[in-house]
C-alpha positions in Angstrom: 31.4 15.1 -29.2 28.4 14.7 -27.0 28.2 17.4 -24.4 25.8 15.7 -22.1 28.6 15.9 -19.6 27.6 19.3 -18.4 24.2 20.7 -17.6 24.4 24.2 -16.1 27.1 26.5 -14.9 26.5 29.3 -12.5 29.1 32.0 -11.6 28.4 35.2 -9.7 24.7 35.1 -10.4 25.1 34.4 -14.2 23.6 31.2 -15.5 24.5 29.6 -18.8 22.8 26.5 -20.1 25.1 24.0 -21.9 23.0 20.9 -22.1 20.4 19.6 -19.6 20.3 15.9 -20.3 20.1 14.5 -16.8 23.4 15.0 -15.0 24.3 12.6 -12.3 25.6 15.1 -9.7 26.7 18.6 -9.1 30.3 19.7 -8.9 31.4 22.8 -7.0 34.4 24.4 -8.7 36.3 26.6 -6.2 39.2 28.9 -7.3 41.6 28.8 -4.3 44.5 29.9 -6.5 46.0 33.4 -6.9 44.8 33.6 -10.5 41.6 34.7 -12.0 40.2 32.0 -14.3 38.4 33.4 -17.4 37.7 30.1 -19.2 36.9 26.6 -18.1 36.4 24.0 -20.9 36.0 20.2 -20.6 36.0 17.4 -23.2 36.0 13.7 -23.3 39.5 12.3 -22.6 41.5 12.3 -25.8 39.2 14.5 -27.8 40.9 17.1 -30.0 38.2 19.8 -29.5 37.1 21.6 -26.3 33.6 22.2 -25.2 32.2 25.7 -24.7 33.5 28.1 -22.0 31.6 27.2 -18.9 32.1 30.6 -17.3 30.4 32.3 -20.2 32.5 35.5 -20.3 32.5 35.9 -16.5 35.6 35.6 -14.3 36.1 33.0 -11.6 38.2 35.2 -9.3 40.3 33.9 -6.5 38.0 32.8 -3.6 35.0 32.5 -5.9 33.2 29.2 -6.8 30.7 28.0 -9.4 28.4 24.9 -9.6 28.4 22.6 -12.6 26.0 19.7 -13.2 28.0 16.7 -14.4 27.6 13.2 -15.7 29.9 10.8 -14.0 33.0 10.4 -16.3 36.7 11.3 -16.7 37.4 14.5 -18.7 40.3 16.6 -20.0 40.0 20.2 -18.7 41.3 23.5 -20.1 41.7 26.5 -17.7 42.6 29.9 -19.0 43.8 32.7 -16.7 43.2 36.4 -17.1 46.5 36.8 -19.0 45.6 34.2 -21.6 47.8 31.5 -20.2 46.2 28.1 -20.6 46.5 25.1 -18.4 45.5 21.7 -19.6 44.6 19.0 -17.1 44.2 15.5 -18.3 42.0 12.7 -17.0 40.2 14.7 -14.4 37.7 12.5 -12.7 34.4 14.3 -12.5 32.5 11.4 -11.0 31.2 12.9 -7.8 28.0 13.1 -5.9 27.7 16.8 -5.1 31.4 17.3 -4.3 34.0 19.9 -5.0 37.0 20.5 -7.3 39.4 23.0 -5.7 41.8 24.8 -8.1 44.9 25.7 -6.3 48.2 27.3 -7.3 49.8 23.9 -7.9 46.9 22.7 -10.0 48.2 24.8 -12.9 51.9 25.5 -12.3 52.0 27.2 -15.7 50.0 30.1 -14.3 52.7 30.7 -11.6 55.5 30.3 -14.1 54.0 32.8 -16.5 53.4 35.2 -13.7 57.1 35.0 -12.6 58.2 35.5 -16.2 56.0 38.6 -16.5 57.3 40.0 -13.2 60.9 39.4 -14.2 60.3 41.2 -17.5 58.7 44.1 -15.8 61.5 44.4 -13.3 64.1 44.2 -16.1 62.2 46.9 -18.0 62.0 49.1 -14.9 65.7 48.7 -14.4 66.5 49.7 -18.0 64.2 52.7 -17.8 66.0 53.9 -14.6 69.3 54.0 -16.4 
């Protein structure tokens, strides 16, 4: 897979080069969800492998944003939250001229479902411990 799709990702002052072959635009990724994102990967639509983690070991916490240089195309994206739950988004159009992609709670409903399941298990465990 050619990874000319992405040039540079910057999060909280940390810069990680991916490939610098002339991106068409920049994409501002904003985490407007309640979940900390620890990995963001993209790949060509239909590819069976993911590109590198664009956050490079950092965390995109709620309210934070990062800038990615992109080539105009449509991609599949993989987001992973701080509990290891992954969310795959298919056919995400990253064909912008210096625009933004806002990740909201409904962008990855699996994050909310996993959180509700963890909270229910913790509540059940607390109820069992109290008996």
